[in-house]
N, C-alpha and C positions, 0 to 999 in steps of 0.2 A: 237655671242653666250654666253651663259651663262653654262660653265662647270669647272665648283668648287673638285678640288678634292678631297674635304672630304663628299662633298655634291649631291651623287649622286643622280639618281633617282629612283632607290631603289635597293635593295640587296639581293642577294640570299646565303641564309645561307646553307652549304652541307651538316653541320648534322641534313636536318631535313629531308632529302630526302635517298632513299640507291640506287635511277641508277641516273646515272647519265645526263640521255634525258631523265628527269625531263627539263630539263634547257627549250629543249623547249618545253616545255609548258607554261613554265613561260614563257619565254619573249613574247610568242602567249597573257597569259595571261595581257598583261601589253603592249600591244598591242605594239614590237618593229618590226616596218615593215618589214627592208631590212639594215638601217643599225646604229650604236655602236659603242662605244668606252668603252671597263671596264678595273678594273681592281683585281685583282686577290688578293686579301686578308689575311693574315695571323690573326687570331685571337684565343686566346689559352688562354683565358680568357673574357669575358664578355666585360671587360673594358681595353684591349692589342688590338692594331690592329696596322699592317705594311703593304704594297703594297710588296709584293713579284714581282708585273708587272703589269706595263698598256699595253693594245694595243688598235686593233680594229677589226672589225666584215670581214669576207669576202671581198675583194672589189667586185664580180661578182657574187652570187649565181644564177641566171638566173633563169627571173618568172617564171620558172616550179619546182621549187627547194627551192620558201621563201619561204614554210614553215620548213623550216630547219635551218632559224635563227637561232644564237647560235651555227651555227657548230663549230666552234673554239672555247666556250671556252669546250664547250662539249667534243670537242679531246682530249686535254690537259689536262680535268679532270677527264675523263677517265683512267688516266693512272696513280691519287695518289695511295694505298691501302686504304679499306677501306671497300669498296661497296663489295653488295651484288652479281654482275651480273657477268660475267666471264669479265677477264680481256681483255682485246685490246690487237690485237696483230697486228696491221696498224702503219706503225712510225711515221702516221698522229699524230699530238703534243705530242711525244716520247723525242721532246726535253725540255718542262715545266718541268714533272720529272727526266729527264735527270741532268740537273738544281741543281733543291733538290736535288738528293741521288747523285751525283758527288760533288756539292761542298758549298751550305748551308749547310747543315748536318755533312761533316765534319770538317766542319770551324765554327762549333758550332752557326750559324745562324739561323737557325732550329733542334728541339729537331730529336736523333732518332727514339724516332713514331710515328713519323710526321707522322698524315693520314689526310683525306678527311673531317672530322670532326672542321680541326683548319681549314676547308678554307672559305674564304665567295667571291663573286665578286660584286662588285659591277656596277653597266651599269648606260648609259647615252643614252638615245634613238633620235639619228644625222638626222632618216628621218623626227622627228618632229621640229625637227628645221629650217630644209632648209630653210623655207619661211620668216624665222627670220635676215634670213642674208642676206646682201647688197653686196657681194661683187659676180663680176660676175666669172665659173668655167663652162668649158663641162659636168665635172659631177661633181655634187651638190657633192652628199654623197657624193662620193670617198672623193675631195676635203674639205670638211669641216672632213669628218673621220683621213682625216693624220694629216687636225691642230688640232682638237683635241687632240688626243695622243700625238701630241709635246706639243700641253698646258696642257695635265696630268705629262706628263714629269718635264717641265717647274717648275711645283707647287713642285713636290716633291723635285727638286734638290732647288729652296728656301726656304723649309723649311727641310734641307736636308744638310744645308751647300756643296750646289754643286754636290749631290752622283743623283744616279741617283737606280733606285727600283733593286733591285741585278739582275733578268733575263733577262735585258733589255743591251742587248750588247752592239745594236750602239744606240745611242739617240736621239728620234725623235720627241728631240723640235730642232734640228736641220736639218729635215724636211728642200725639199722647201717651201709644204702648212704653214708652219709653219712662220720658220726666211725669207721667202722671201716679196716681195714687191707685191701688190690687188690691181685690179683694179673695182672700184665701176659696179655695173652693170649700172648705168647712165650712167656715165663715155666713158664705150661698146658701150652702142646703141645707144652714142651723136654722137661718130668716127665713127662705125659702118654708121647710117645715112649718114655722113657727109660724105665716102669713093660712100656710093651708090649715092650722089644727085651730087658729081665728078666724075660717072664712068656714071653717065645720060649724063650732062653735053660736054665728052666727045665723046661722040656717037651721040648727036642732039636730044636726048628721050625727053628729056625737054624741047626746043625750038620749040615757036607759030611757025605753018603756017600761 
């Protein structure tokens, strides 16, 4: 699975729109069906970028809510100052702004006037990559999302002397989907077939009359 930290499938530039809900439309325009991973990027100038956080989509929106793909990103962005729309009051996504306002700004890692026009979101489509993966999982999209999130974190650490993006409190590169062992689809289905044959042998179903 090819997920490169500095080469997302597309970039959402928050200074280009005034309502965070536009993210839903942008996701649909790029044909994001269900699963994705994302990076929140601080971009104060055209040639200055740094990742504030990497993350993954909601594990399961359910079929009736697929039109809301992008919800996790929208909830976080909505708390950032600068939008024309009224401020949200739900606690969902508030930890993103809390981390900026109470950690990054006081420690001079972001300016006090930080606003949505300094934010970009890198997006990698996971659903589109499921057919390219040769290992088995009962929930491929969730497994791949967790693995991709871990990969983004690992790449960031490699480039920045072992540090995580500042708002990733837990290390996604240590999740079991990224750091654990995998079973290839061929191996899994071979094992499954052998088990089925053994079971048939025990019951006599494969014996000739």
